[in-house]
N, C-alpha and C positions, 0 to 999 in steps of 0.2 A: 471965625477962622484966625483972626489976628492973635487970639489966646494961644491957637495951637503954635502958630509960628514964633510966640515969646518963649514958649518953653522948649521948643525944638530947633536945635541950632540949624543954620542953612546948610552947614556941610553934611550934616545927617541927611537932611532932604534931598541933597544934590546925591549924595552917594546912594541912597534909597533907588534911585531911577538908572544907577549906572548900569553899563551893559555887562560888567564884570560882576559875576555872582558873588565873589569873595567881598566887594565892597558892598553889595546889598546885604549881604549875611552880618556884616559889621554894623552896618547902618541900623539894622534890625535889632541887634543885641542893643544897641544905644536906645532905640525905641522902648524896648523892653525895660531898661533901667529907668527911663524918665517916667513910664506909666506907673512903675513899681514905687517911685517916690510920691508920685501923685495920689497913688491909692494909699500910701501909708500916711499922707497928709490929709486924706478924705475929699481931695479935691476932685470930685467926679465931674464936675462942669468941664474943667480942663481936659480931663481924660476923654469926655465925650468930643471935646473939639478936635483933640489929636485924631481919634477915629474917624470924624467926618473928614479931616483933612486927608486921611489915609485913603478914604473911600472916594471922595469927590475928585481929589487931584492925581490920585494914582489909579485904583482899581478900574475906575470909569475913563481913564484917559486913552486916547486914541494910539498913544505909544505903548508897544509891548513891553519895553523895559520897565516902564512906570507901572504898568499892571501886575508886572511879577513883583515889583518892590512893593506896591501896595499890599498884595496878598501875604508876603511874607512879614511885611509890617503889623498887618492886622493879627497874624498868628502870634507875633511876639508881644503885642499889646496884651493878648490874652494870657499869655504867659506871665506878663507883668502883673495882671490883675489877680490872678490866680483865684482865690476863693471868692473874690467880689465880682467875678466876671459876669455872673448872672443877670445883673441890672444893665449890662451893656450888651448882651447877646443880640438884641433886636437890631443892633446897630453892626455888629461884627458879622454874623452869619449870612446875611442876605447878599451883600456884594460877592462874598466868597462862592455862594451857590450860583450867583448870575455869571461868574467866570468859568463854571463848567462848561458853558456853551460858546466859550469863546472860539474865535476861528483859528488862534494860535495854539498849537498842540502843547507847546511849553507852558503857556499860561494855564491850559487845563491840568498840565502836571502839578504846576505850583498850588493850583486851586486845591488839588487832592493832598497835596502834603499840608497846606495851610489848615484845612479842616481837620485833617488827621491830628495835628498839633493842638488844635481847638478842642476837639473831642476829647483828647487825652486829658486835658485841664477840667473842662466843665462836666465830664461824665453824664450823670443822670439828667442835668438841667438841659442837655442836649436834645432831649426827647421831644420837647415842643416842636423842633423842626424836622422830626423824624419823616414824615410824609414827603416834604421837598427833598429832604436828603435822599431819600429812597428813589424818588423819581429820578433825581439827577444821577445816582449811582447806576441805575438801570439803563440810562443811556450811555454812560461811560463804559459799562462793561462790554459794549459793542464798539467802542472808539478804534478808529483807524489806526491809531497810534499805540504801539505795543507797551512803550513806557506809561502811557496815560492809563492804558489797561491794568498794568502791574500795579500803578499807584492805587487806582480805584480799588483792587483786590484787597490791597493792605487796609483802606479806610474801611471797606466793607466788612472786613473781618473784626476790626475795631467795634464799629457800629453794633454789630450782632452781639458782641461781648456786652456792649453797654445795655441793649435792649433786654437780653436776657436776665441781667441783674437789677433792672428797673422796676419799680412798681408804679411808674407813670405811663407806662406805654398803654395806648388805647388801641385794641384790636378792631374795634367797631368802626373807628376813624380809617383804619389801614385797609380794611377789606375791600371797599370800593375801588381803592387805587389799585390793589393787586389783582381784582377781577377784570379791571380796564387793561391791564397789561398782559394777561394770561393768553391773548389769541396773537401775541407778536411771534413771528416766525424766526426772528434772528437767533442762532444756536447759543450765542453767548448770553443774550438776555435770558433764553430759557433756562440755561444752567444758573443764572442768577437767581431767577424766581423760585426755581425747585430748591436751591439752596437755602433760601429764606423760609419757605413754606416747612422744610424740614426742620431748621433751626426753631421756629417758633411753636411748631407742633412739640418740640422736645420741652418747653417750658411748661411746668406743671400748672402755673396760674393762667396761662392763656389757653382759651378754649377753641381751638383750631378747628376741631371735629364740629363744633356747632356751626361754623361758617363754611364747612366743605361743600355744600351745594354750589357757593359762590365761585369756586375755582376748580371743581370737580372735572368739568367738560374741558377746561384748560389743561389739566393733567393728563386726560384722557388723549388730547390732542397731540401732545408729546410723545406717545407711544409710538407714533409713526414717524417720528422724526429721523431723518437720514443718518444722524449720529448716534451710533450704538451707545455711547456714554450718556447721553441725554435720554434714550429709551430706557436704559438701566436705572437711571436716577428717578425718572418718573415712575416707574413699575415699582421700584423700591419704596417711593413715598405713598403709592397707592396700596401696597402691600400692608404698609405700618397702618394707615387709615382703616383699611378693612379689619385688621385685627382689632383695632380700637373700638370699631363699629360692634364686633361681636362681644366685646366685654362691657359696652356701655348699656345702661339701663333705658336711655332715652335718646333716640335717634331720628330725624327727619328723613324717613325712608321716601316719603312722596316725591320731594322735589329732586332727590338724586335718582329715583325710577326713572323719570322723564329723561333725564340725560343718559342714563344707561341703555334705554330703548333706542335711542337715537344711535348710540355707538355700537350697539350690536350689530347693525347694518352697515358698518364701517368696511370700506374696501380693504383695509389693512387687516390681515389675518391676526396679528398679536393683539391688536385693538378689540377685534371681535371676541377673542378667546377671553381677555381680561374683563370685558363687559359682560359676557355670559356668565362668567364665574361670579361676578359680583351680583346679578341678578339671581343666581342660584342662592347665594347666602342670603340675599334679601326675602325670597321667597320663604326660606327656612325661619327667618328671624323675624320677619315685618309684620307677620299676622294681620290683623284688621286694619292696620295702617295703609295696607297694599290694596285693600278691596277695591277702592275707586279706580286702580291702575291695572287691575287684572288683564283688561282687555288689551291694553298697550303691551303689558309685559308678554301676553301671548303673541301679539303680532311681532315681538322680536325674536320669541323663542322658536316658533314654527319654522321660518326660513333656516335659522342654524341646525334644525335636525337634519338638514338635507346638506350642510356644509361640506365642502371638499376635505377640509381637516378634521380627521377622526377625533381628536382631543375636544373640538368645538362640539361636534355631533354628540359625542358621550354627555357632556355637561348640559347640552340642550336637552336632550331626551331625559336625564335625570330631574332636570328642572320642570319640564313638561308634566312629569308624573307626580312631582311634589305639587305644583299648582293645582292639578285635577284632584288630587287628594283632598284638598281642602274644600269642604262643603259649605261655601258661604250661602247666606240667605239674602234674596233681593231685598228684603226689609232692611238690611243692613248696609245697602248701597251697592250690592252686586248687581252690575248691570248686564242682563242676559241679552238684550239686543246688541249691545256693543260686543259682546264675546261672539255672538252668531255672526255679526258683520265681519269680524276679523276671520273666522273660520270660513265664511263664505268666499271671502277674498282670496285666501289661500288656497281654495279648491282650484283656483287658475294657475297655480304654480307649476313651473315645468317639472318639478321634482316630485316623485311618486311617494316617498315618505312624508314628505310636507302634507300631501292631499290626504294621505291616509289618517295622519294624526288630527287633521282638521275635521274629518268625518268622525273620528273617535270623540272629539269634543261636542259635536253637535248631538252624537248619540247619548253621551253622558248627561247634557243639559235637558235632552228629552227625558231621560229618565229620572232626573231629579227636579226639574221645573217645567214639567210638560205643558201645563197652562200657559205660563209666560212664552214658551217657544213657540206655540200655536198662534199666539198674538202675532208674531211676527212670521208667520208660515208663507204669506204672500213675498216676502223679501228673499226667501231662501229656496222656495219650491221651484222655481225655474231652472236655478243653478243646480239643484239636486237632480234634477230631470237631464240637464245637460251633461251632468257627470256619468250618466249611465252610457254615454260614448267614450268614457275614459279608456285609453288604451291597457290600463292595467285591470286584471280580472279582479284583484283584491279590493280595488276601488270600487268597482261595479258591485260586488257582493255586498261591501259596506252601505254603499249607497242605498241598495235594496233593502238592507235590514233596516235603515232609517226610515225609508218609506214605509216598510211593513208596521213599523212602530207608530208612524203617524196615521197610518190607514187604520188603526184599531176602531176608529168611529166610522160608521156607515157612510156619512157624508163625504168624509175625506177618502175613504176607501173609493168610492165613486168617483172622486177628483182625481185620485191617483191613475185609476185606470184610464179614464179620459184622457188625460194628460200624455199616459205613456202611448196609447194608440195614435194620438197626435204626433208624438215624436217619432213613431215608428213611419207615419204617413209623409212627414216632411224630411225624414233622413232614412232613405231606404237602406244605407249602408249600416244603419244601427241595427235594423231588423235582420240583415244578412249576417252581419258579424256577431251580435250580441243577442239576437232575439231569443235564442234558444236558452242561453244563460240566464237573462233576465226572467222569462217565463217560468223556467223550470224553480229556480230559486225563490220567486215570488209565491209559487205554489206551496213551496215547503214551509215558508213564512207565514202566509195569510190562509192556507186551505185551498188545495187545489180546486175542488168544486166550486168554491166561492169566486175564485178567479176567473174560471173558464166560463162561469154562468154570466158573469158581469162583462167579459169580453165579447161574448156571443151577443148579449142585449146590444152593446154598442156597435158592433159590426153588422147587426141584422139592419139598422137604419143608415149604414155608412154609404154617403153619396158617391164617392171615389170607387167605382165598382173595381176597377184594376187593382187598387190597393186593397180593398176587402177581399178579393180572390186571393191575393199573394198573401195576405195575413191570415185567412182561413186555412191555406194550404200549410203554412209554417205552425200554426196551432195544432193542426191534424197531425203533422209529423211529429211534433214534441208528444201528442197524446198517445201516438202509437209506439213510441221508442223509449220514452225516458222512464227511468226506474222510480223517479219521485211521483209520478202519476198511475202507479200500478193500482193504487186503490180507486182511482177514478175509471180505469179500465175494468176492473172488477165490477164496480156498481154498473157501468154501461152493459155489461154481459148479462146483468139481470134485468134488462128493460122490459122484456115480456113477462116477467113473474114478480117483479119487485116494483112498487109505486115509486120509491125514490130513483130507481134507474130509470123509470119511465120518464119521470119529470126531468132528469137530466138529459136524457134522449131528445126529448121534445124541445127543451131549451138550447140545446147545441144545433139541432136540426136547422132552425130558423136562419142562422148564419152561415152554417155548413153548405147551404144551398147556394152558396156564391161559387163553388167548384165542385163539379159534378164527381171528381174522383175523391174529393174530401167526403162527399155524401155517401158514395159507395163504401169507402173505407170504414165510415161510422156504422153503416148498417152491418158490414160484416162482422164488426167488433161487437156491436149489440146482438148479433144472431139474428137480426130481421131479415132472413135470407131472401124471403119471397119479395120483398120491398127492394132489396138491393137489385133483384133481377128485374124487376118493374122499372127501377131508375136505368137500369142499363139498356133496357129495351127502348126506353124514351129517347135515348141519346141519338140526335141527328147528325147529318154530315158536318154541319157547322161545329158541332161540339167535338169531333174527332179531330182536333188539330196537333199540331207538334208539342205544344204545352201539355196537352191532355196525355199524350202518349210518352211523355217524359215522366209524368206523374205516375202513370200506370206502370210504366218500368220499375221505377222505385217501389211501389206497392207490391209488385210481384215478388220482388226480393225480400221485402219485409215479411211476405207470407212463409217464408222459409226459416224465419227467426223463431226462437222460443216462444216469444209473446203470441204467436199464432199456432202454437202446438195444439191448442184445444181443436182448432178449426180443422187441422189435419187430421186429427184423429177422428172427427166426426165423419170423415171421408170413409172411414172403414165401414160405416152403415150408410151406404147410399140409398137403400130404400127408405130410411128415415129422413135422410137429409137431401132430398132430390132438389129442393131449391137452392140449396147450396151449390150442388153440381152444376145446376142451370146458371147460376150466376157466375161461376167461375169459368164454364165453357162460353159464356157470353162475353166475359174479359179476354179470354182466349181468341174469340173471334175478331176482337177488336184490334188486336196485336198484330204488327207486320210479321209473316212466316219467319223471315230472314232474322228476326231480332232475337237476342239471347234471351230476354224475357218470355218470348214464346215457346223457346225450346224447354225453359226451365219449368213453365206452368203446364206444358203438354206432357212433359216427363213426368211431373206430379200426378196429373189427372190419369196418366196411363197405368199407374199403381193403384188406382182405385178397384177395388174388388168388383168385378162384372156381375150384373144381375140380368135376367131373362128379359126378351121383348115384351113380355107381357108387363112385367114391372116398369120398364122404361115407358111403357105406354100409359100405365096407369099410375095414378099418386099413391103415396104410402097409405097402408092400412085399408086398401080396397076401394079408395076415391078416385075416380075416372080422371084421368088428365084433363079431359074435356070439361069435367065440372069444375076443375080448378080454373080453367080459362074462364069458365062462365062467371065465377066469383070475382075474378080479376076486373072484367069487362063490367061487372054490376057494381063495382066499388068496393067489394068486400076484401078484407087482406088476411091472409092465412100465413102461418109458418109451420115448418115440418113438424115441431115439437108440440104443436097445439092441435092436432087432429086426433080425435078420439076414435075408438073402434067403429062407432056408428056413422062416421063420417061427417059430424057436426064440428063447428068451430066455437072455440072459446072468445071470450071477449077481448083478447089481445091486451088486457092489463089496460083498457081504455084508451088506447093510442088510434087515433083516426088515421089510418095510413092513406086512405083516399085524399083527406085534406092535405096531408103531408106532400103527396105526389103533387098536387095542384099547387102547393107552395113552391115546389121545386121547379116546376114548370113556368110559373110566373117570373121567379128570380133568374131563370136562364134566358127566359124572353127578353128580360131588361138587358141581360148581358150581350144578347145577340143584336138588340137595337143599338147599345152603345158602341159595340164593335162596327157596326155598319156606318154609325155617324163619323167615327173616328177615320174609317176608310175613305168615306167620302171626301172628308175634311183633308186628310192627306192627298186625295187626287186632285182636288180643287187646287191645292197649294202648288202641286207639282205644275199642273196646267197653267196657271198664273205665272210661274216662273219661267215658263217657256214664251208666254205671250208678252210679258212685259220685259224688255231688255234690261240687264244689270248695268 
């Protein structure tokens, strides 16, 4: 320190701390001259002593004027050293950087000015302090004093110039600092950071693209800034990087894909649009690199398909199609389970378009990777069944197509129908609102006979008798009215002459026994008219309830539709179809005379050609009516068309109608007992509520 005092006049040291700027400036000029002379003499030891004096006694002084003098003195010493400054930078720069955080704004201002002058002298040698300088400038860019901000901006521009022309700048050492600062919310700091990113990216020798994943999220974060200027700068930087990605042969798509997926769900519209645009480009460019990220990408795309902003919807749909067009192989890392999990989760979306695309993905995976999808069947099956209750018809139809594809195997077909019946049982509204749509479409996709046989088998043993009755009635109505089931109806019409028709009739009969009206409808459809008449004769007082009459009313109206045109035409030959007449008159007798259904059927029967009393007394082709009754009582079953001229009966194609009739009686007996039990339970509950006070 004594050496420094020996070469520096006391007046210079005194003026260096003067409150007047001019005196401090003149003192600094004298310091510059002293250091220049010492440098010329090669006396670096004394130069070091002078710098130490300026640092210790001035820049770290508690007095503000001393600190200002010390800063201007260090800058002057640097100018005096000129080309020999490098060996003293370790002494000069740290105290100046320390002054950037000084409480006095004027000191901070002089620190900027001092470092600016130092940087102009040392240029490239300055780079060793770049990270510390960058950190200091980052803070000063948001300084509360406008003059300090202005000085910092001037210094910042100079530092940028130095960095762009330097070959010593280390991007690897700089990136961690940049990444740390990218989440700062201050608008001035954000502008500062974007400015540096843009400048460094413009330098050919600096590979900013290779480090893009480190600060990409921060740039996306700026897209939602309240400042239009910052948003614009961030968008411009991102656009430039995206163009570089398109032109680059080697890009780390994976790390960036993770960031983009997160940003695609941003509440900010512009951020979502930018993210989904990047994802779109990545899907086109990324190829195999993106295979492990397909599930995450799909998870970002599907919600955007239903975005309120049309531009986002358009890009999301295009990206979705691009992604689905890529036929990746599980052996290459394509995770079928992860994709299915995303599709299943998005089936719960409130947006129809997203649910539809989720189903398209499941369908695509089934077609391409059936065995892998079936391995995850337990994970998605319940969700697919619940989707049958979706308010959208298009969603329901797509779900059914997927179910049909799954059910190509017998075991899975059985599982599907069992689960379907279960869903109908636990959700009455599903059967009521969507039952017809589901059953009809399933019949188209999986063969109507196969579907109806399986449903009948399940319902035959159904323990919930009320549900079984309702379900059978629904199936019967679909069978009678749906155009998709025409072939099934045609087959049933051949029940007495065709083995396949007979098998189907017997198969359905077992479960149709749950509903008297369904059995009668089935018999009339199958042209087993005598059996229909026998069933009607068996109906007791308990069977003729309001529910039955409502179903009978609907059936009478169906008799007037084209489906039963064949039956109405058969009435033109009453002598051949006396059992049909008997069955219809039986139904007429069950209807209340005041009802419109009674009038409708009565009017229809009145149009039947009359036949004489002898014909009405005797069965067709000369068989006595009493003989027919005898056969009924003995268990034999006949149909109008199967009586030959000799009065003998054919085999009825192997249908044991007596056994069928007993089957019907047994099932109805169970229903009556069930109804009595329920009534008794309700009565007991009512009685208990009256006895026990609330």
